[in-house]
C-alpha positions as CSV (number, residue, x, y, z in Angstrom):
1,M,28.9,-6.2,24.3
2,A,27.7,-9.7,25.2
3,S,26.8,-12.0,22.4
4,P,23.0,-12.4,21.8
5,T,23.5,-16.1,20.7
6,A,20.5,-18.3,21.1
7,N,18.7,-21.0,19.2
8,P,17.4,-19.6,16.0
9,P,13.7,-19.6,15.5
10,D,12.0,-22.0,13.0
11,P,11.8,-19.9,9.8
12,D,8.7,-21.9,8.8
13,A,7.0,-21.4,12.2
14,P,4.0,-19.0,12.5
15,D,4.7,-15.4,12.5
16,S,4.3,-15.2,16.3
17,S,7.9,-15.3,16.6
18,V,8.3,-11.6,15.3
19,S,6.5,-10.2,18.2
20,A,7.1,-11.1,21.9
21,P,4.7,-10.4,24.6
22,A,4.1,-6.7,25.5
23,E,6.7,-6.8,28.4
24,Q,9.2,-8.5,26.1
25,A,10.9,-7.4,22.9
26,S,13.1,-9.4,20.5
27,F,16.8,-8.6,20.5
28,G,18.4,-11.1,17.9
29,Y,17.3,-14.5,18.9
30,R,16.7,-13.7,22.4
31,D,13.7,-12.0,24.0
32,V,14.7,-9.4,26.6
33,P,12.6,-7.1,28.8
34,A,11.1,-4.5,26.6
35,A,12.6,-1.7,28.7
36,E,16.1,-2.9,27.9
37,K,16.0,-3.3,24.2
38,A,16.7,0.5,23.4
39,G,19.8,0.5,25.4
40,L,21.1,-2.7,23.9
41,V,20.4,-1.5,20.3
42,A,22.1,1.8,21.2
43,R,25.2,0.1,22.2
44,V,25.1,-1.9,18.9
45,F,25.1,1.3,16.9
46,E,27.5,3.3,19.0
47,S,29.9,0.5,18.2
48,V,29.2,0.2,14.4
49,A,28.7,4.0,13.6
50,P,32.3,4.8,12.7
51,R,32.3,2.1,9.9
52,Y,28.6,1.7,9.4
53,D,28.6,2.9,5.7
54,L,31.7,0.9,4.7
55,M,30.2,-2.2,6.2
56,N,27.0,-1.6,4.3
57,D,29.0,-1.6,1.0
58,L,30.9,-4.8,2.0
59,M,28.0,-6.7,3.2
60,S,25.6,-5.9,0.2
61,V,28.5,-5.7,-2.4
62,G,27.3,-2.2,-3.0
63,V,23.8,-3.1,-3.7
64,H,22.2,-1.1,-0.8
65,R,22.9,2.0,-2.8
66,L,20.6,0.9,-5.5
67,W,18.0,0.0,-2.9
68,K,18.1,3.4,-1.4
69,N,18.2,5.0,-4.8
70,A,15.0,3.1,-5.7
71,L,13.4,4.4,-2.3
72,A,14.2,8.0,-3.2
73,D,13.0,7.7,-6.8
74,V,9.7,6.2,-5.4
75,V,9.3,9.1,-2.9
76,N,10.0,11.7,-5.7
77,P,10.1,14.7,-3.4
78,R,8.7,18.0,-4.6
79,P,9.7,21.5,-3.7
80,G,7.7,22.7,-0.7
81,E,7.2,19.4,0.9
82,R,8.5,18.4,4.3
83,F,10.1,15.0,4.9
84,L,11.1,13.1,8.0
85,D,13.8,10.3,7.7
86,V,13.7,8.1,10.8
87,A,16.5,6.1,12.1
88,G,18.5,7.8,9.1
89,G,21.5,9.1,11.4
90,T,24.3,8.8,8.7
91,G,22.3,10.7,6.1
92,D,22.2,8.1,3.2
93,I,18.4,8.6,2.7
94,A,18.2,12.2,3.7
95,F,20.9,13.3,1.2
96,R,19.2,11.5,-1.7
97,L,16.0,13.3,-0.9
98,F,17.6,16.6,-0.3
99,R,19.2,16.5,-3.9
100,R,16.1,15.2,-5.6
101,Q,13.9,17.8,-3.9
102,G,15.6,20.7,-5.7
103,E,14.5,24.0,-4.7
104,K,14.1,24.7,-1.0
105,P,14.7,21.2,0.3
106,D,13.2,20.3,3.7
107,V,14.3,17.2,5.2
108,T,14.5,16.4,8.9
109,V,16.7,13.4,10.1
110,C,15.7,11.8,13.4
111,D,17.6,9.0,15.1
112,I,17.9,7.9,18.6
113,N,21.5,7.4,18.5
114,P,23.8,10.6,18.8
115,A,26.8,8.8,17.4
116,M,25.1,8.1,14.2
117,L,23.8,11.6,13.9
118,A,27.3,12.8,14.5
119,I,28.5,10.9,11.4
120,G,25.7,12.2,9.4
121,R,26.4,15.9,10.2
122,E,30.0,15.3,9.3
123,R,29.0,13.8,6.0
124,A,26.6,16.6,5.3
125,L,29.4,19.1,6.0
126,D,31.8,17.3,3.6
127,R,29.1,17.5,0.9
128,G,28.2,21.0,1.5
129,L,24.5,20.1,2.3
130,L,23.6,22.6,5.1
131,K,20.4,24.7,4.6
132,G,17.4,22.5,4.4
133,L,18.8,19.6,6.6
134,T,17.7,19.2,10.2
135,W,19.2,16.8,12.6
136,T,17.2,15.8,15.7
137,T,17.8,13.1,18.4
138,G,14.4,11.3,19.0
139,D,12.7,7.9,19.4
140,A,10.7,6.4,16.5
141,E,8.1,5.4,19.1
142,A,7.7,8.8,20.4
143,L,8.7,11.3,17.8
144,P,9.3,14.9,19.0
145,F,7.1,16.5,16.4
146,P,3.6,17.9,16.4
147,D,0.7,16.0,14.7
148,R,0.5,16.4,10.9
149,S,3.9,17.9,10.5
150,F,5.3,16.2,7.4
151,D,4.4,15.1,3.9
152,G,6.5,12.2,3.8
153,Y,8.1,9.8,6.2
154,T,10.9,7.4,5.3
155,I,12.6,4.7,7.5
156,A,15.4,2.6,5.8
157,F,16.6,-0.5,7.7
158,G,15.6,1.0,11.0
159,L,12.1,-0.4,11.8
160,R,13.3,-3.9,12.9
161,N,15.4,-2.2,15.6
162,V,12.5,-0.4,17.5
163,T,11.1,-1.9,20.6
164,D,7.6,-1.8,19.4
165,I,6.9,-1.8,15.7
166,D,3.2,-0.9,16.2
167,K,4.1,2.2,18.2
168,A,6.5,3.4,15.7
169,L,3.9,2.9,12.8
170,G,1.4,4.8,15.0
171,E,3.8,7.6,15.3
172,A,4.5,7.7,11.6
173,Y,0.9,7.9,11.0
174,R,0.5,10.7,13.6
175,V,3.2,13.1,12.2
176,L,2.1,12.7,8.6
177,R,-0.5,15.2,7.2
178,P,-3.6,13.8,5.4
179,G,-2.3,12.5,2.0
180,G,1.2,12.1,3.6
181,R,3.2,9.1,2.4
182,F,4.9,6.4,4.5
183,Y,7.9,4.5,3.0
184,C,9.7,1.6,4.9
185,L,12.8,0.0,3.3
186,E,13.6,-3.2,5.2
187,F,15.3,-6.5,5.0
188,S,12.5,-9.1,4.3
189,K,11.8,-12.7,3.4
190,V,13.1,-14.3,0.2
191,E,10.1,-16.1,-1.5
192,S,12.2,-18.8,-2.9
193,A,13.1,-21.3,-0.3
194,P,16.4,-22.6,-2.0
195,I,17.5,-18.9,-2.5
196,G,16.4,-18.1,1.0
197,R,18.5,-20.7,2.5
198,V,21.7,-19.7,0.5
199,Y,21.0,-16.0,1.6
200,D,20.4,-16.9,5.3
201,A,23.5,-19.0,5.4
202,Y,25.5,-16.1,3.8
203,S,24.2,-13.5,6.1
204,E,24.7,-15.7,9.2
205,R,28.3,-16.3,8.3
206,A,29.5,-13.2,6.6
207,L,27.9,-10.5,8.9
208,P,29.8,-11.4,12.0
209,L,32.9,-12.1,9.9
210,F,33.0,-8.8,8.3
211,G,32.0,-7.2,11.7
212,R,35.1,-8.9,13.2
213,L,37.6,-8.0,10.5
214,V,36.4,-4.4,9.7
215,A,34.4,-3.2,12.6
216,R,36.3,-5.2,15.2
217,D,32.7,-6.2,16.7
218,A,31.3,-9.5,15.5
219,D,28.7,-9.6,18.2
220,S,26.9,-6.5,16.9
221,Y,26.7,-7.8,13.4
222,R,25.5,-11.2,14.6
223,Y,22.6,-9.2,16.2
224,L,21.8,-7.5,13.0
225,H,21.6,-10.8,11.0
226,E,19.4,-12.2,13.7
227,S,17.2,-9.0,13.8
228,I,16.7,-9.5,10.0
229,R,15.5,-13.1,10.5
230,R,13.0,-12.1,13.1
231,F,11.5,-9.2,11.3
232,P,8.0,-9.7,10.0
233,A,7.3,-11.2,6.6
234,Q,5.9,-8.7,3.8
235,R,2.4,-9.6,4.3
236,V,2.5,-9.5,8.1
237,L,4.1,-5.9,8.1
238,A,1.5,-4.7,5.4
239,E,-1.3,-5.9,7.8
240,R,0.2,-4.0,10.7
241,M,0.4,-0.8,8.6
242,R,-3.1,-1.1,7.8
243,K,-4.0,-1.6,11.4
244,A,-2.0,1.7,12.2
245,G,-4.5,3.4,9.8
246,F,-2.6,3.5,6.6
247,A,-4.4,3.2,3.3
248,N,-3.2,2.0,-0.2
249,V,-0.7,-0.3,1.4
250,A,1.6,-1.9,-0.8
251,W,5.1,-3.4,-1.1
252,R,7.8,-4.0,-3.8
253,D,10.2,-6.9,-3.3
254,M,13.8,-6.0,-4.5
255,T,16.7,-8.6,-5.1
256,L,14.3,-11.5,-5.0
257,G,12.8,-10.4,-1.6
258,V,16.1,-9.8,0.3
259,V,14.6,-6.4,1.0
260,A,11.1,-5.0,0.5
261,L,10.0,-1.4,0.0
262,H,6.5,-0.8,1.8
263,S,4.3,2.2,1.3
264,G,1.2,3.5,2.7
265,W,-0.8,6.6,2.9
266,R,-2.3,8.6,5.7
267,I,-5.9,9.5,4.8
């Protein structure tokens, strides 16, 4: 795929950089026609799907497993509840929820990318996780589920890849039942400026390098770094969640703010 290289936005500039005009959408450091972003992102994940989980281990030195465990612990799924994991194609979050739910697990994985879902289904078969897991192709901005269908909604490292974050938040609110919980685990903004500079330098260099050496695709991992840089800061995303209707909005920084776990309730 063509490289999305462009001049990086000023990290100290106002947060207007995180949302382009309605007809435009951010794709890495570039703004592209909104109608084209989904296809560009799809090509990224079709390319990285076969080595996606290995790359996660390499890039985070395994720490992504701790972040995902923390998400599942906070969700604390109970028997009889229905959960939706969006942009969770390879099953990392779904498997954790499935095991914690115990009796009669009910977890639906929804991902726009069939290649990622295929990996997830294969992993589920290998683990013997069958009954209670559903795999659905769908768009986070137009979920193929009725209103008030789920008790919990999770999205891990997926929200920054949607074309319109506010539409995705609105859809999350729509499919949750009253009292349902929303959880978003996503790369965020490191509060310490010196540490932030070190982290940015690492991700800018390491992600494309690992992508080239392991996945044979430096451009896709360059996009992933750039998409992290352009994602809204914690307070900005929290405000957008409130505007979507969520109550009790909060977040918890992990690893000094490298990632944040956001939560909210549908009232």
